[in-house]
C-alpha positions as CSV (number, residue, x, y, z in Angstrom):
1,M,11.0,69.2,-33.1
2,D,12.1,65.8,-31.8
3,R,13.0,66.2,-28.0
4,L,16.7,64.9,-28.9
5,T,17.4,68.1,-31.7
6,A,15.6,70.1,-28.9
7,M,17.6,68.8,-26.1
8,E,20.8,69.3,-28.5
9,M,19.9,72.9,-28.8
10,F,19.2,73.1,-25.1
11,V,23.1,72.0,-24.1
12,K,24.1,74.3,-26.9
13,V,22.6,77.1,-25.5
14,V,23.7,76.7,-22.0
15,A,27.3,75.9,-23.0
16,E,27.6,79.4,-25.3
17,K,25.4,80.9,-22.4
18,S,24.0,82.8,-25.5
19,F,20.9,81.8,-27.8
20,S,22.7,84.1,-30.5
21,S,25.6,82.1,-30.4
22,A,24.6,78.7,-29.9
23,A,22.5,79.3,-33.1
24,R,25.3,80.7,-34.9
25,Q,27.5,77.4,-33.6
26,L,24.1,75.1,-34.9
27,G,23.8,77.1,-38.2
28,V,20.2,77.9,-37.6
29,S,18.3,80.7,-36.8
30,K,18.0,82.5,-33.3
31,S,14.1,82.2,-33.8
32,V,14.6,78.0,-34.1
33,V,16.6,77.7,-30.9
34,S,14.4,79.8,-28.9
35,K,11.5,77.9,-30.1
36,A,13.2,74.6,-28.9
37,V,13.8,75.5,-25.7
38,A,10.8,76.6,-25.1
39,E,9.1,73.6,-26.4
40,L,10.8,71.8,-23.7
41,E,9.9,73.9,-21.1
42,D,5.8,73.6,-22.2
43,R,6.6,69.9,-22.2
44,L,8.1,69.4,-18.6
45,S,6.1,72.3,-17.6
46,A,8.8,73.9,-15.9
47,Q,11.3,76.8,-16.7
48,L,14.7,75.6,-17.8
49,L,16.5,79.1,-17.8
50,N,16.5,82.3,-16.0
51,R,16.6,84.9,-18.7
52,T,17.3,88.5,-18.2
53,T,18.4,91.1,-21.0
54,R,22.1,91.0,-19.5
55,Q,22.8,87.5,-18.5
56,M,21.3,83.8,-18.6
57,S,21.3,80.9,-16.2
58,L,19.7,77.6,-15.3
59,T,17.1,77.5,-13.0
60,E,17.6,74.6,-10.0
61,V,15.2,72.2,-12.5
62,G,17.3,73.4,-15.3
63,Q,20.2,72.3,-13.7
64,A,19.0,68.8,-13.2
65,Y,17.7,68.6,-16.5
66,H,20.7,69.7,-18.0
67,Q,22.9,67.1,-16.4
68,R,20.3,64.1,-17.6
69,C,20.4,65.5,-21.2
70,L,24.4,65.8,-21.3
71,G,24.4,61.8,-20.4
72,I,21.2,61.2,-23.0
73,L,23.3,62.6,-25.7
74,E,26.5,61.1,-24.8
75,E,25.0,57.4,-25.1
76,V,23.1,58.4,-28.1
77,D,26.9,59.4,-29.5
78,E,27.8,56.4,-28.1
79,V,25.7,54.0,-29.7
80,E,26.3,55.8,-33.1
81,Q,29.8,55.5,-32.9
82,L,29.7,51.1,-32.2
83,V,27.2,51.1,-35.4
84,S,29.5,53.2,-37.1
85,S,32.8,51.1,-36.2
86,Q,31.2,48.0,-37.0
87,A,29.6,49.3,-40.5
88,R,33.0,50.2,-41.7
89,A,35.6,47.5,-42.6
90,P,38.9,47.5,-40.4
91,K,42.3,48.2,-41.9
92,G,45.6,47.9,-40.7
93,L,47.7,45.2,-38.5
94,L,46.2,43.3,-35.9
95,R,48.5,42.2,-33.0
96,L,47.5,38.8,-31.7
97,A,49.0,36.8,-28.9
98,A,48.0,33.0,-28.3
99,P,50.0,30.2,-26.7
100,V,52.0,28.0,-28.8
101,T,50.8,24.2,-29.4
102,F,46.9,25.5,-29.7
103,S,47.6,28.2,-32.2
104,I,50.0,25.3,-34.4
105,A,47.3,23.2,-34.3
106,H,44.0,24.8,-34.8
107,L,44.6,28.7,-35.2
108,G,46.5,28.9,-39.2
109,G,42.6,28.4,-40.8
110,P,41.1,30.8,-38.7
111,I,43.2,33.5,-39.5
112,S,43.8,32.5,-43.1
113,S,39.8,32.9,-43.8
114,F,39.7,35.8,-41.5
115,L,42.0,37.7,-43.9
116,K,40.0,36.6,-46.8
117,A,36.9,38.1,-45.3
118,N,39.0,41.1,-44.6
119,P,41.3,41.9,-47.4
120,D,42.6,45.4,-46.0
121,M,43.9,43.5,-42.9
122,S,47.2,41.6,-41.7
123,V,47.9,39.9,-38.7
124,E,51.2,39.5,-36.6
125,L,50.9,36.4,-34.7
126,A,52.8,36.3,-31.7
127,L,53.2,32.3,-30.2
128,N,54.3,31.9,-26.6
129,D,53.1,29.9,-23.9
130,R,54.0,32.8,-21.3
131,M,51.6,35.2,-20.1
132,V,52.0,38.2,-22.2
133,D,51.0,41.7,-20.9
134,I,49.2,42.7,-24.0
135,V,49.1,46.7,-22.7
136,E,52.6,46.7,-22.5
137,E,53.7,44.8,-25.2
138,G,51.4,46.2,-27.8
139,F,48.9,43.3,-28.7
140,D,45.8,44.0,-29.6
141,V,44.3,40.6,-28.1
142,A,45.5,37.9,-27.1
143,I,43.8,34.3,-26.8
144,R,44.2,32.6,-23.2
145,I,43.4,28.8,-22.3
146,S,42.9,28.0,-18.7
147,R,40.8,26.1,-15.9
148,R,40.3,29.3,-14.3
149,L,41.4,32.6,-15.5
150,K,43.1,34.8,-13.2
151,D,41.3,38.4,-12.3
152,S,42.6,41.1,-14.1
153,N,41.6,44.4,-15.9
154,L,41.1,42.8,-19.2
155,I,38.1,42.0,-20.7
156,A,37.7,38.1,-21.4
157,V,35.2,36.6,-24.0
158,K,34.5,32.9,-23.9
159,L,35.7,31.5,-27.5
160,C,35.0,27.7,-27.0
161,S,36.0,25.0,-24.5
162,A,38.0,21.8,-24.3
163,R,37.4,19.2,-22.3
164,S,40.1,17.4,-20.0
165,V,41.1,14.0,-21.4
166,V,43.4,11.2,-20.3
167,S,44.7,9.2,-22.5
168,V,48.0,6.9,-23.0
169,S,49.8,5.1,-26.1
170,P,48.9,1.4,-26.6
171,Q,52.1,0.3,-26.1
172,Y,52.3,1.9,-22.6
173,L,49.2,-0.1,-21.8
174,E,50.5,-2.9,-22.9
175,A,53.4,-2.7,-20.8
176,H,52.3,-0.9,-17.7
177,G,48.3,-1.9,-17.5
178,E,45.3,0.3,-17.0
179,P,44.4,2.6,-14.4
180,Q,40.7,1.7,-13.4
181,H,40.7,4.8,-10.5
182,P,42.6,7.9,-10.6
183,R,44.4,6.8,-7.2
184,D,45.7,4.2,-9.5
185,L,47.5,6.8,-11.2
186,L,50.1,6.6,-8.1
187,G,51.8,3.9,-9.8
188,H,52.5,5.0,-13.4
189,K,54.3,7.7,-14.7
190,C,52.3,10.5,-15.6
191,L,53.5,13.3,-18.3
192,R,52.9,17.0,-16.3
193,Y,52.4,20.3,-17.8
194,S,53.8,22.8,-15.4
195,N,51.3,25.5,-16.7
196,L,48.3,24.4,-15.1
197,G,49.0,25.2,-11.5
198,P,50.4,22.4,-8.9
199,A,52.2,19.7,-11.0
200,E,51.9,17.1,-8.4
201,E,48.3,16.7,-8.8
202,W,45.6,16.1,-10.9
203,S,42.0,17.3,-10.7
204,F,38.9,14.8,-11.0
205,L,35.1,14.6,-10.6
206,D,33.8,11.3,-8.8
207,P,30.5,10.0,-10.9
208,D,29.4,8.2,-8.0
209,T,30.4,10.5,-4.8
210,K,30.3,13.4,-6.9
211,Q,33.4,14.3,-4.5
212,A,36.2,16.3,-6.2
213,L,39.6,14.3,-6.2
214,A,42.9,16.2,-6.3
215,M,45.4,12.9,-7.4
216,P,48.7,13.1,-6.8
217,V,51.0,12.2,-9.5
218,S,54.8,11.8,-10.5
219,G,57.1,11.5,-13.8
220,R,60.3,12.1,-14.7
221,I,59.0,14.9,-17.4
222,I,57.8,18.1,-16.6
223,T,57.2,21.1,-19.3
224,N,55.2,24.1,-20.1
225,N,54.6,23.1,-23.7
226,G,51.8,20.6,-24.7
227,E,53.2,19.5,-27.6
228,V,56.6,17.9,-25.9
229,L,54.1,15.8,-23.8
230,R,52.3,14.9,-26.7
231,A,55.2,13.6,-28.3
232,A,56.2,12.1,-25.2
233,A,53.0,9.9,-24.6
234,L,53.2,9.1,-28.6
235,N,56.5,7.4,-27.8
236,G,54.9,5.4,-24.8
237,E,56.8,7.8,-22.1
238,G,53.7,8.2,-19.6
239,I,49.8,9.0,-19.4
240,I,48.9,12.6,-20.4
241,Y,46.3,14.3,-18.6
242,G,45.3,17.8,-20.9
243,P,43.0,19.5,-23.1
244,S,41.1,17.4,-26.0
245,F,42.8,19.8,-28.6
246,I,46.1,18.3,-28.2
247,V,45.2,14.6,-28.4
248,A,41.8,14.9,-30.2
249,D,43.1,13.5,-33.3
250,D,45.3,11.2,-31.8
251,I,42.6,9.4,-30.7
252,R,40.8,9.8,-33.5
253,T,43.3,7.6,-34.9
254,G,44.3,5.3,-32.4
255,R,47.8,6.6,-31.6
256,L,46.5,7.9,-27.9
257,V,44.0,5.8,-26.1
258,P,41.4,7.6,-23.6
259,I,41.8,6.3,-20.2
260,L,39.5,7.1,-16.7
261,K,36.8,8.2,-19.3
262,K,34.0,8.1,-16.4
263,Y,36.3,10.5,-14.2
264,V,35.6,13.8,-15.6
265,G,38.0,16.6,-15.1
266,P,37.3,20.4,-15.3
267,P,37.2,21.8,-18.5
268,F,39.6,24.3,-20.1
269,I,38.2,27.7,-21.6
270,I,39.4,29.3,-24.4
271,Y,39.3,32.8,-24.2
272,A,40.3,36.2,-26.2
273,V,41.0,39.0,-24.1
274,Y,41.7,42.8,-24.8
275,P,42.3,46.1,-22.5
276,P,39.0,47.4,-21.7
277,N,38.7,50.4,-23.9
278,R,35.5,52.2,-23.7
279,H,34.7,51.5,-27.2
280,I,36.1,48.2,-29.0
281,S,38.1,48.7,-32.0
282,T,36.4,46.9,-35.3
283,K,39.4,44.9,-35.9
284,V,39.4,43.2,-32.5
285,R,35.7,42.7,-32.8
286,R,36.0,41.0,-36.1
287,I,38.4,39.0,-35.1
288,V,36.7,37.7,-31.5
289,D,33.3,37.3,-33.6
290,H,35.3,35.4,-36.4
291,L,37.3,32.9,-33.9
292,R,33.7,32.5,-32.3
293,K,31.6,31.6,-35.0
294,T,34.5,29.2,-36.7
295,W,34.7,27.2,-33.4
296,G,31.6,27.1,-32.5
297,E,29.8,25.4,-29.6
298,L,31.4,21.8,-30.9
299,P,34.7,22.7,-32.4
300,E,36.4,19.8,-34.2
301,W,38.7,19.1,-31.5
302,E,35.7,18.0,-29.6
303,R,34.2,15.9,-32.2
304,D,37.2,14.1,-33.1
305,C,37.5,13.4,-28.8
306,A,33.7,12.3,-28.6
307,V,35.1,8.7,-27.6
308,C,36.8,10.4,-24.6
């Protein structure tokens, strides 16, 4: 008899405090259970159970062995559940929360292909630029974009990234000139995104000194929506500094021009976050894997922004 089956029988004997009762629960004969426990004791060269005509108890070594058996069997059960859940086709509703600008530009296609691959599923997509409480509000998973994700008890999985890009319209450059160093931003109108920490500073890395630069900026437009900033930049209202996924298409077509290209800003990381359940649900696992595969190591917005 294999050791795992023998362990299961031993654990059942301890739980039932009887070989006969354990045999009935397992659907086998009492002799099969007795033989399994005896084989374990022979293999271990140790007595696991004290047996009398009236009662049965664990020996000291039997108690230690019993605890380890419980842990091993639990882990085996978890592995089987994990494999089983991955094999089953997910069904039902997936509630997904995501930021507005990114989702409008880049999430529709992946959601559509996800639903084609999972015909028994539906997706409720809630777009919001605020930090939703996914547990309190009942979401299965959320997409979050941050240069530094705040600590929480949620599980965070990196999906992909986006470089930081400074860009401006050709008409703005013609009217105001091009800054050559981040400190030159002091003399320009900067379009400020209020969700990225202190809106009065933009961060860069000096390529020569390798020192971090925190440049104070000013401007008349401050908002928590990247699409508003993009529209303002396209209208020549100022300089925009943000993730490549917002401006990549405009840079590719020449509507916006990248500037300060040698001064690298901290990248934006795009995460999927979900509650720390012991077993991640199949539908959450499927959407996370699908998004990682769809966007890949070099998403289209990074390819479009290769000139940056």
